[in-house]
C-alpha positions, 0 to 999 in steps of 0.5 A: 583814368578808369580803363580796365581790361581782362587779358588773355594768355595769348596776348601775354605770350605775344609780349613775352615771345617778342622780348617786349615785357617792358612794353607791356608794363608801359600800358600802365600809362593808359590803363588803371589795371589789367585783370588776369584770370586764374586759368589764364595764369595757369596757361601762362605758366604751363611751359617747359623749364627753359621758359618757366623762370622768366614767366614765373618772375613776371607772374609774381606780380599777379599776387601783389595787392593793388598791382597793375596785373591783378589775379582775378578769381571772381566770376559769374558762375552761370555765364562761366558754365555757358562759356566753357562749352564754347571756348577754352577754360582761360577764355571762358573764365575771362568772359565770366569775370568780365561780366562779374566785374563790369569790364567790357574789354578783353584782349585776346589774339585767339581769333576763334574765341573772338568770333564766338564772343562777337556772336554769343557775348556781344556786350564784351569787346575783344581786341588783340595785341596789335590794338594794344600796341597801337594805343601806346603808339598813339599815346606817344609813349613808344620811343621807337614805334617802328621797331616795336611794330617790327618785333611784333610782326616777327611773332604775329605776322600781321598784315596792313589791313590788320594794322589799320584796324588796330589804329582805328581801335586805338582812336576809339579806346583812347577817346581821340577824335579820328584825324585823317593825317594822324591815322595815315601816319600811325597806320603807315606800312612804309613808316614801319618797314620802309616800303609800301605793303604788298598787294593782295595781302589776304583777307581783312582780319581783327587786331 
């Protein structure tokens, strides 16, 4: 396994705020490691004292050599300068580090950032928390997938079209040939919420 990705503060927070830190740890079953830019670490720890202890304990792993979450300080300086004019500091550092480390996957829930990357840095593929959860679901490592999805929905409010995009992304990232029956099962709104999705949920989004 040689899957490596850069992860943004927005995705770390999605797992933290939904009380699913253990779920994030389970991504070790599908990734070799995740890179955490220094600016992203700073953003992650920039919270009130009420939430800081939990985040500090989690961030302690960033400094452990060869840990799954690896603090990354190397980046392409020219690309960093360009990216800083277009996106936030943590995201700019992530883009420049992905180029330096030859990583082509960036997990972020910032839709504005994802649109900029798609337009200006198309060599880097972006996906969000929903796609990461879909990978775990498709890999069969979730003991109660519907509950996990419901907890995530409380934080992100994803819609059915976004769920289907996430499952499509999961097939691609795991290198699994798309199967209509399996896709239908994993993207089933009824499986998660016990009822079909409401009509006209809104425009199709990224996951």
